[in-house]
Backbone as CSV, one residue per row, in Angstrom:
resi,resn,N_x,N_y,N_z,CA_x,CA_y,CA_z,C_x,C_y,C_z
1,UNK,0.835,-1.209,0.000,0.000,0.000,0.000,0.869,1.258,0.000
2,UNK,1.947,1.231,0.833,2.832,2.387,0.896,3.467,2.658,-0.463
3,UNK,3.876,1.569,-1.165,4.476,1.726,-2.493,3.486,2.332,-3.474
4,UNK,2.214,1.887,-3.371,1.180,2.397,-4.270,0.961,3.891,-4.041
5,UNK,0.927,4.300,-2.762,0.754,5.720,-2.438,1.918,6.542,-2.970
6,UNK,3.147,5.997,-2.813,4.338,6.697,-3.284,4.303,6.868,-4.791
7,UNK,3.935,5.800,-5.508,3.866,5.866,-6.970,2.815,6.872,-7.401
8,UNK,1.645,6.835,-6.740,0.568,7.769,-7.069,1.006,9.207,-6.844
9,UNK,1.725,9.454,-5.738,2.208,10.807,-5.436,3.192,11.287,-6.483
10,UNK,4.084,10.385,-6.917,5.084,10.749,-7.933,4.420,11.089,-9.256
11,UNK,3.411,10.265,-9.626,2.701,10.534,-10.883,1.979,11.878,-10.803
12,UNK,1.362,12.143,-9.645,0.669,13.419,-9.461,1.619,14.585,-9.562
13,UNK,2.814,14.464,-8.956,3.816,15.533,-9.005,4.302,15.749,-10.436
14,UNK,4.448,14.630,-11.178,4.892,14.724,-12.567,3.894,15.514,-13.394
15,UNK,2.603,15.167,-13.270,1.573,15.874,-14.040,1.477,17.336,-13.617
16,UNK,1.650,17.585,-12.301,1.616,18.962,-11.821,2.760,19.759,-12.409
17,UNK,3.971,19.146,-12.439,5.126,19.817,-13.020,4.908,20.133,-14.483
18,UNK,4.342,19.158,-15.225,4.078,19.384,-16.643,3.046,20.494,-16.828
19,UNK,2.049,20.514,-15.950,1.004,21.527,-16.040,1.573,22.914,-15.798
20,UNK,2.433,23.028,-14.757,3.033,24.317,-14.454,3.939,24.775,-15.579
21,UNK,4.682,23.849,-16.168,5.577,24.193,-17.261,4.782,24.705,-18.458
22,UNK,3.661,24.044,-18.755,2.825,24.467,-19.869,2.218,25.837,-19.581
23,UNK,1.799,26.037,-18.346,1.207,27.307,-17.967,2.229,28.421,-18.008
24,UNK,3.434,28.118,-17.582,4.502,29.116,-17.558,4.846,29.574,-18.968
25,UNK,4.822,28.659,-19.931,5.008,29.033,-21.332,6.423,29.086,-21.827
26,UNK,7.414,28.736,-20.987,8.814,28.801,-21.408,9.249,27.501,-22.083
27,UNK,10.005,27.622,-23.161,10.586,26.477,-23.848,12.106,26.577,-23.753
28,UNK,12.717,25.551,-23.155,14.176,25.544,-23.025,14.824,25.213,-24.380
29,UNK,15.825,25.997,-24.764,16.518,25.799,-26.041,17.905,25.191,-25.869
30,UNK,18.379,25.096,-24.640,19.662,24.459,-24.341,19.397,23.321,-23.385
31,UNK,19.793,22.101,-23.785,19.453,20.909,-23.000,20.429,20.611,-21.867
32,UNK,21.499,21.408,-21.736,22.453,21.199,-20.658,23.417,20.057,-20.881
33,UNK,23.353,19.429,-22.070,24.221,18.284,-22.363,25.096,18.509,-23.589
34,UNK,24.493,19.056,-24.655,25.237,19.291,-25.889,24.601,20.470,-26.615
35,UNK,25.100,20.773,-27.816,24.633,21.941,-28.555,23.670,21.557,-29.678
36,UNK,22.857,20.549,-29.424,21.803,20.185,-30.366,20.894,21.387,-30.601
37,UNK,20.642,21.712,-31.872,19.802,22.848,-32.206,20.555,24.144,-32.375
38,UNK,21.873,24.104,-32.168,22.698,25.305,-32.268,23.806,25.101,-33.301
39,UNK,24.285,26.200,-33.891,25.374,26.131,-34.861,26.296,27.325,-34.666
40,UNK,27.608,27.090,-34.798,28.599,28.157,-34.591,29.168,28.634,-35.917
41,UNK,29.317,29.963,-36.038,29.992,30.566,-37.198,31.044,31.539,-36.684
42,UNK,32.065,31.793,-37.518,33.109,32.731,-37.139,34.239,32.069,-36.388
43,UNK,35.072,32.891,-35.757,36.248,32.402,-35.049,35.888,31.888,-33.664
44,UNK,36.851,31.194,-33.046,36.611,30.622,-31.735,35.557,29.527,-31.786
45,UNK,35.036,29.180,-30.638,33.969,28.182,-30.588,33.311,28.204,-29.219
46,UNK,32.310,27.373,-29.054,31.669,27.191,-27.753,31.517,25.708,-27.492
47,UNK,31.646,25.346,-26.218,31.514,23.952,-25.814,30.606,23.873,-24.595
48,UNK,30.219,22.651,-24.245,29.424,22.423,-23.039,30.334,21.821,-21.982
49,UNK,30.368,22.443,-20.826,31.227,21.979,-19.733,30.636,20.727,-19.077
50,UNK,31.454,19.980,-18.315,30.938,18.787,-17.630,29.758,19.073,-16.701
51,UNK,29.679,20.314,-16.176,28.557,20.634,-15.299,27.400,21.301,-16.041
52,UNK,27.402,21.215,-17.392,26.231,21.595,-18.162,26.079,23.066,-18.477
53,UNK,27.195,23.762,-18.722,27.161,25.175,-19.088,27.755,25.370,-20.484
54,UNK,27.214,26.314,-21.243,27.849,26.711,-22.504,28.997,27.642,-22.163
55,UNK,30.200,27.327,-22.645,31.390,28.135,-22.375,31.933,28.703,-23.679
56,UNK,32.255,30.009,-23.674,32.826,30.653,-24.859,34.334,30.442,-24.894
57,UNK,34.879,30.343,-26.124,36.314,30.137,-26.302,36.856,31.031,-27.416
58,UNK,37.789,31.902,-27.075,38.630,32.693,-27.988,37.913,33.226,-29.224
59,UNK,38.622,34.074,-29.975,38.115,34.590,-31.236,36.780,35.306,-31.097
60,UNK,36.251,35.788,-32.228,34.927,36.394,-32.222,34.021,35.596,-33.129
61,UNK,32.952,35.055,-32.555,32.036,34.239,-33.335,30.640,34.302,-32.756
62,UNK,29.775,33.459,-33.312,28.363,33.465,-32.933,27.829,32.041,-32.904
63,UNK,27.201,31.685,-31.792,26.478,30.419,-31.684,25.002,30.753,-31.819
64,UNK,24.390,30.375,-32.945,23.008,30.786,-33.169,22.049,29.597,-33.117
65,UNK,20.799,29.900,-32.768,19.741,28.902,-32.692,19.253,28.617,-34.103
66,UNK,19.248,27.340,-34.498,18.925,26.972,-35.878,17.430,26.791,-36.116
67,UNK,16.625,27.051,-35.106,15.187,26.843,-35.231,14.469,27.872,-36.080
68,UNK,15.181,28.872,-36.579,14.570,29.866,-37.459,14.341,31.197,-36.776
69,UNK,13.841,32.184,-37.534,13.607,33.526,-36.973,12.521,33.495,-35.904
70,UNK,12.655,34.406,-34.934,11.664,34.524,-33.876,11.220,35.978,-33.763
71,UNK,9.980,36.175,-33.355,9.433,37.493,-33.112,8.283,37.372,-32.134
72,UNK,7.878,38.493,-31.562,6.822,38.502,-30.548,7.074,37.418,-29.503
73,UNK,8.175,37.610,-28.781,8.595,36.613,-27.798,9.448,37.277,-26.733
74,UNK,9.707,36.501,-25.683,10.684,36.894,-24.672,11.786,35.840,-24.673
75,UNK,13.026,36.291,-24.761,14.183,35.408,-24.653,14.779,35.588,-23.257
76,UNK,14.984,34.479,-22.562,15.614,34.538,-21.235,16.973,33.856,-21.298
77,UNK,18.006,34.569,-20.903,19.372,34.059,-20.917,19.963,34.230,-19.521
78,UNK,20.419,33.137,-18.937,21.072,33.183,-17.629,22.558,32.939,-17.851
79,UNK,23.382,33.896,-17.437,24.806,33.855,-17.775,25.651,34.378,-16.620
80,UNK,26.949,34.116,-16.700,27.908,34.738,-15.791,29.222,34.927,-16.537
81,UNK,30.018,35.859,-16.053,31.359,36.078,-16.571,32.345,35.262,-15.744
82,UNK,33.408,34.807,-16.377,34.425,34.066,-15.618,35.160,34.992,-14.663
83,UNK,35.547,36.174,-15.167,36.291,37.153,-14.378,35.343,38.249,-13.904
84,UNK,35.894,39.251,-13.243,35.051,40.367,-12.808,34.312,40.966,-13.996
85,UNK,35.000,41.073,-15.125,34.332,41.531,-16.340,34.851,40.779,-17.551
86,UNK,33.933,40.295,-18.379,34.249,39.690,-19.671,33.207,40.163,-20.673
87,UNK,33.578,40.126,-21.941,32.725,40.660,-23.006,32.013,39.526,-23.740
88,UNK,30.705,39.684,-23.924,29.911,38.748,-24.703,28.654,39.490,-25.146
89,UNK,27.647,38.771,-25.581,26.418,39.431,-25.988,25.391,38.436,-26.492
90,UNK,24.171,38.919,-26.640,23.081,38.146,-27.223,22.605,38.893,-28.459
91,UNK,22.715,38.262,-29.628,22.284,38.895,-30.870,20.827,38.566,-31.156
92,UNK,20.079,39.588,-31.574,18.671,39.414,-31.919,18.378,40.109,-33.243
93,UNK,17.211,39.827,-33.798,16.720,40.476,-35.023,17.731,40.371,-36.176
94,UNK,18.423,39.238,-36.273,19.347,39.013,-37.388,18.504,38.692,-38.622
95,UNK,18.679,39.425,-39.731,17.735,39.312,-40.848,17.754,37.994,-41.605
96,UNK,18.917,37.346,-41.707,19.022,36.080,-42.429,19.856,35.112,-41.600
97,UNK,19.780,33.830,-41.939,20.559,32.845,-41.197,22.048,33.164,-41.300
98,UNK,22.764,33.272,-40.177,24.174,33.672,-40.202,25.071,32.663,-40.916
99,UNK,26.017,33.189,-41.677,27.048,32.372,-42.310,28.440,32.805,-41.871
100,UNK,28.524,34.000,-41.289,29.771,34.506,-40.712,29.401,35.459,-39.578
101,UNK,30.428,35.973,-38.873,30.163,36.671,-37.622,29.813,38.153,-37.760
102,UNK,30.127,38.787,-38.914,29.965,40.236,-38.988,28.598,40.686,-39.472
103,UNK,27.913,39.890,-40.262,26.581,40.285,-40.697,25.650,40.508,-39.502
104,UNK,25.628,39.611,-38.503,24.782,39.869,-37.336,25.152,41.149,-36.590
105,UNK,26.455,41.462,-36.548,26.890,42.696,-35.885,26.288,43.916,-36.566
106,UNK,26.368,43.948,-37.892,25.977,45.144,-38.631,24.476,45.254,-38.871
107,UNK,23.772,44.127,-38.985,22.377,44.191,-39.417,21.384,43.599,-38.419
108,UNK,21.904,43.076,-37.305,21.048,42.710,-36.187,21.322,43.665,-35.035
109,UNK,20.885,43.296,-33.844,21.214,44.047,-32.628,22.002,43.132,-31.702
110,UNK,23.071,43.662,-31.123,23.765,42.953,-30.055,23.315,43.525,-28.719
111,UNK,22.663,42.697,-27.920,22.354,43.084,-26.546,23.619,42.817,-25.745
112,UNK,24.247,43.876,-25.304,25.601,43.814,-24.760,25.673,43.086,-23.431
113,UNK,26.743,42.316,-23.259,27.155,41.796,-21.960,28.573,42.310,-21.734
114,UNK,28.710,43.332,-20.893,30.008,43.971,-20.658,29.810,45.045,-19.598
115,UNK,30.222,44.780,-18.370,29.989,45.727,-17.281,31.045,46.810,-17.164
116,UNK,32.230,46.591,-17.716,33.357,47.492,-17.472,33.086,48.943,-17.816
117,UNK,32.448,49.253,-18.971,32.294,50.665,-19.339,31.488,51.496,-18.360
118,UNK,30.686,50.887,-17.503,29.932,51.699,-16.557,30.863,52.376,-15.562
119,UNK,32.107,51.906,-15.470,33.074,52.534,-14.579,33.946,53.539,-15.323
120,UNK,33.736,53.670,-16.634,34.533,54.580,-17.454,33.967,55.995,-17.388
121,UNK,34.812,56.967,-17.574,34.394,58.363,-17.584,34.104,58.865,-18.992
122,UNK,34.306,58.005,-19.999,34.037,58.394,-21.373,32.548,58.280,-21.660
123,UNK,31.875,59.384,-22.063,30.421,59.348,-22.276,29.978,58.309,-23.292
124,UNK,30.767,58.114,-24.375,30.339,57.171,-25.403,30.323,55.738,-24.918
125,UNK,31.042,55.452,-23.834,31.072,54.094,-23.313,29.746,53.686,-22.679
126,UNK,28.873,54.669,-22.419,27.558,54.328,-21.887,26.774,53.450,-22.858
127,UNK,27.117,53.535,-24.141,26.410,52.756,-25.154,26.896,51.307,-25.221
128,UNK,27.839,50.936,-24.352,28.441,49.608,-24.397,28.208,48.833,-23.109
129,UNK,27.209,49.205,-22.325,26.971,48.613,-21.018,26.014,47.425,-21.135
130,UNK,26.168,46.458,-20.240,25.286,45.292,-20.205,23.818,45.698,-20.293
131,UNK,23.115,45.079,-21.247,21.690,45.316,-21.416,21.338,46.359,-22.457
132,UNK,22.334,47.100,-22.961,22.067,48.072,-24.022,22.133,47.389,-25.383
133,UNK,21.575,48.032,-26.404,21.811,47.629,-27.785,23.123,48.264,-28.182
134,UNK,24.130,47.446,-28.406,25.513,47.899,-28.537,25.660,49.100,-29.462
135,UNK,26.213,50.174,-28.921,26.531,51.444,-29.574,25.303,52.224,-30.030
136,UNK,24.103,51.773,-29.654,22.872,52.410,-30.131,22.022,53.027,-29.018
137,UNK,21.987,52.417,-27.839,21.129,52.929,-26.768,21.920,53.117,-25.479
138,UNK,21.499,54.105,-24.687,22.081,54.328,-23.376,21.309,53.519,-22.326
139,UNK,21.993,53.090,-21.261,21.307,52.293,-20.239,20.402,53.147,-19.366
140,UNK,19.260,52.583,-19.011,18.371,53.221,-18.048,18.816,52.916,-16.615
141,UNK,19.626,51.870,-16.447,20.128,51.459,-15.135,21.351,50.576,-15.351
142,UNK,22.043,50.233,-14.251,23.265,49.423,-14.317,23.152,48.222,-13.378
143,UNK,22.249,47.292,-13.655,22.026,46.179,-12.728,22.919,44.956,-12.959
144,UNK,23.773,44.975,-13.980,24.609,43.813,-14.272,25.576,43.509,-13.140
145,UNK,25.697,42.234,-12.786,26.598,41.808,-11.717,27.916,41.319,-12.305
146,UNK,29.049,41.663,-11.681,30.336,41.177,-12.167,30.487,39.681,-11.945
147,UNK,31.443,39.083,-12.672,31.702,37.674,-12.477,32.317,37.411,-11.115
148,UNK,32.135,36.200,-10.605,31.426,35.083,-11.233,29.962,34.958,-10.797
149,UNK,29.301,36.073,-10.508,27.899,36.019,-10.118,27.009,35.782,-11.346
150,UNK,25.880,35.105,-11.111,24.940,34.835,-12.190,24.034,36.034,-12.445
151,UNK,23.676,36.214,-13.718,22.766,37.266,-14.148,21.638,36.654,-14.969
152,UNK,20.472,37.254,-14.895,19.342,36.849,-15.733,18.950,38.014,-16.624
153,UNK,18.979,37.782,-17.921,18.608,38.798,-18.909,17.362,38.341,-19.646
154,UNK,16.340,39.183,-19.705,15.136,38.891,-20.467,14.972,39.956,-21.550
155,UNK,14.880,39.497,-22.790,14.771,40.374,-23.945,13.393,40.175,-24.563
156,UNK,12.596,41.227,-24.554,11.268,41.162,-25.148,11.305,41.768,-26.541
157,UNK,10.906,40.969,-27.532,10.817,41.412,-28.918,9.345,41.380,-29.292
158,UNK,8.750,42.544,-29.491,7.329,42.606,-29.818,7.117,43.658,-30.898
159,UNK,6.949,43.178,-32.136,6.861,44.099,-33.253,8.124,44.936,-33.324
160,UNK,8.011,46.271,-33.422,9.178,47.147,-33.505,9.782,47.493,-32.151
161,UNK,9.244,46.915,-31.089,9.621,47.289,-29.726,10.583,46.263,-29.141
162,UNK,11.683,46.742,-28.538,12.654,45.874,-27.872,12.871,46.375,-26.452
163,UNK,12.662,45.497,-25.477,12.884,45.834,-24.075,13.855,44.818,-23.489
164,UNK,14.859,45.312,-22.748,15.828,44.430,-22.107,15.791,44.670,-20.605
165,UNK,15.590,43.591,-19.857,15.575,43.637,-18.398,16.692,42.740,-17.890
166,UNK,17.538,43.273,-17.008,18.644,42.509,-16.422,18.435,42.443,-14.912
167,UNK,18.375,41.230,-14.403,18.181,41.014,-12.965,16.960,41.772,-12.435
168,UNK,15.898,41.779,-13.244,14.646,42.388,-12.831,14.560,43.889,-13.028
169,UNK,15.595,44.525,-13.601,15.632,45.974,-13.784,15.713,46.300,-15.275
170,UNK,14.849,47.204,-15.744,14.853,47.568,-17.165,16.089,48.403,-17.506
171,UNK,16.796,47.987,-18.555,17.986,48.689,-19.016,17.741,49.370,-20.362
172,UNK,16.961,48.721,-21.231,16.700,49.249,-22.572,15.213,49.201,-22.873
173,UNK,14.717,50.279,-23.477,13.331,50.349,-23.957,13.390,51.115,-25.272
174,UNK,13.449,50.365,-26.371,13.722,50.979,-27.681,12.677,50.566,-28.701
175,UNK,12.221,51.546,-29.489,11.285,51.295,-30.573,11.940,51.727,-31.880
176,UNK,11.807,50.896,-32.911,12.406,51.195,-34.209,12.063,52.621,-34.639
177,UNK,13.094,53.346,-35.100,12.905,54.707,-35.564,13.306,55.766,-34.561
178,UNK,13.514,55.376,-33.291,13.978,56.360,-32.314,15.404,56.799,-32.642
179,UNK,15.795,58.021,-32.265,17.147,58.516,-32.582,18.235,57.656,-31.955
180,UNK,19.328,57.465,-32.682,20.511,56.767,-32.179,21.737,57.603,-32.529
181,UNK,22.841,57.445,-31.820,24.047,58.225,-32.124,24.641,57.828,-33.471
182,UNK,25.403,58.736,-34.055,26.074,58.437,-35.313,27.134,57.363,-35.116
183,UNK,27.379,56.609,-36.147,28.401,55.563,-36.118,29.785,56.204,-36.088
184,UNK,30.645,55.752,-35.155,31.978,56.335,-34.996,33.087,55.435,-35.515
185,UNK,32.874,54.118,-35.440,33.922,53.179,-35.821,33.377,52.168,-36.811
186,UNK,34.258,51.635,-37.659,33.819,50.709,-38.710,33.218,49.431,-38.144
187,UNK,33.649,49.035,-36.937,33.161,47.788,-36.363,31.810,47.954,-35.679
188,UNK,31.326,49.163,-35.539,30.011,49.371,-34.945,28.915,49.018,-35.939
189,UNK,27.732,48.649,-35.458,26.663,48.222,-36.367,26.177,49.339,-37.274
190,UNK,25.706,48.939,-38.457,25.054,49.885,-39.356,23.784,50.404,-38.696
191,UNK,23.466,51.662,-38.966,22.230,52.235,-38.462,21.096,51.891,-39.426
192,UNK,19.883,51.849,-38.917,18.748,51.531,-39.775,17.835,50.505,-39.138
193,UNK,16.676,50.281,-39.721,15.674,49.383,-39.132,16.105,47.926,-39.155
194,UNK,15.602,47.178,-38.197,15.800,45.732,-38.128,14.456,45.041,-38.358
195,UNK,14.496,43.762,-38.728,13.241,43.045,-39.010,12.423,42.783,-37.751
196,UNK,11.111,42.615,-37.951,10.233,42.312,-36.828,10.502,40.903,-36.289
197,UNK,10.955,39.996,-37.170,11.358,38.645,-36.774,12.785,38.417,-37.248
198,UNK,13.592,37.736,-36.452,14.969,37.499,-36.853,15.584,36.330,-36.115
199,UNK,16.736,35.908,-36.582,17.514,34.859,-35.930,18.170,35.448,-34.683
200,UNK,18.597,34.574,-33.767,19.284,35.077,-32.575,20.387,34.100,-32.170
201,UNK,21.342,34.613,-31.381,22.445,33.764,-30.948,23.270,34.404,-29.855
202,UNK,24.288,33.666,-29.401,25.177,34.082,-28.322,26.563,34.373,-28.898
203,UNK,27.213,35.403,-28.379,28.519,35.810,-28.907,29.673,35.304,-28.054
204,UNK,30.732,34.823,-28.725,32.030,34.688,-28.070,32.901,35.822,-28.594
205,UNK,33.657,36.455,-27.693,34.308,37.717,-28.044,35.737,37.745,-27.513
206,UNK,36.719,37.761,-28.416,38.101,37.967,-28.005,38.747,36.754,-27.358
207,UNK,40.071,36.837,-27.228,40.843,35.711,-26.717,40.890,35.665,-25.185
208,UNK,40.510,36.754,-24.540,40.630,36.808,-23.082,39.276,36.909,-22.387
209,UNK,38.198,36.885,-23.154,36.859,37.012,-22.574,36.182,35.647,-22.529
210,UNK,35.716,35.270,-21.354,35.036,33.981,-21.185,33.718,34.214,-20.456
211,UNK,32.645,33.712,-21.050,31.325,33.785,-20.424,30.712,32.392,-20.403
212,UNK,29.800,32.163,-19.454,29.105,30.891,-19.320,27.597,31.146,-19.371
213,UNK,26.883,30.263,-20.051,25.428,30.351,-20.143,24.839,29.037,-19.617
214,UNK,23.919,29.121,-18.670,23.314,27.891,-18.150,21.857,27.739,-18.560
215,UNK,21.267,28.803,-19.084,19.876,28.691,-19.550,19.646,29.625,-20.720
216,UNK,18.995,29.103,-21.749,18.483,29.904,-22.861,17.070,29.409,-23.114
217,UNK,16.087,30.269,-22.940,14.696,29.850,-23.059,13.897,30.898,-23.824
218,UNK,12.765,30.495,-24.373,11.927,31.401,-25.141,10.464,31.230,-24.717
219,UNK,9.752,32.346,-24.662,8.313,32.341,-24.404,7.627,33.130,-25.518
220,UNK,6.689,32.526,-26.195,5.976,33.185,-27.283,4.942,34.163,-26.724
221,UNK,4.865,35.333,-27.354,3.873,36.339,-26.982,2.770,36.391,-28.022
222,UNK,1.588,36.870,-27.654,0.489,36.990,-28.641,0.879,37.912,-29.788
């Protein structure tokens, strides 16, 4: 009888968990074991650590989700830097499937992961802070935590509207067509509109920057 009660309780908990997951609406895109569903382009690479984290390695490249363009959704990325500060990013609104690393830079948006510039006295560095659209928007707040603390970033893509929240605090609230600063360097993204739906991915950046990702999830919006 005790075994029967235990089995019944486990089955009930399983169905409850499935129900809550369905109600919550999040779909996990990283299985914690390998990079099934993902593809890397550009220099460097990414691997999965023994404890189930995506780790960036050298060079500048992009690990993108091969499931196709997404729009009207929320992307949730849980990440940490190896050191007090390391450079990475989440690319969104990429117009076509990536074949190399620079097209996403110029024609998508990079949601920056880089806390160091918030300590800089150079005004233009405000455009390079965690949670901003790289070189395009100024931060509304500075909630990014240095490594090796974990951070949660939620990116809402809804039509022409992009909102970025880091650790529960809004950093970016941008609508297509709002003013942006002029381009200063060749490596900065081209100015102009981005698509309502696009591909997305994670950036590995430079030989000395290491970031870890333990969750990448998506929730569809109406």
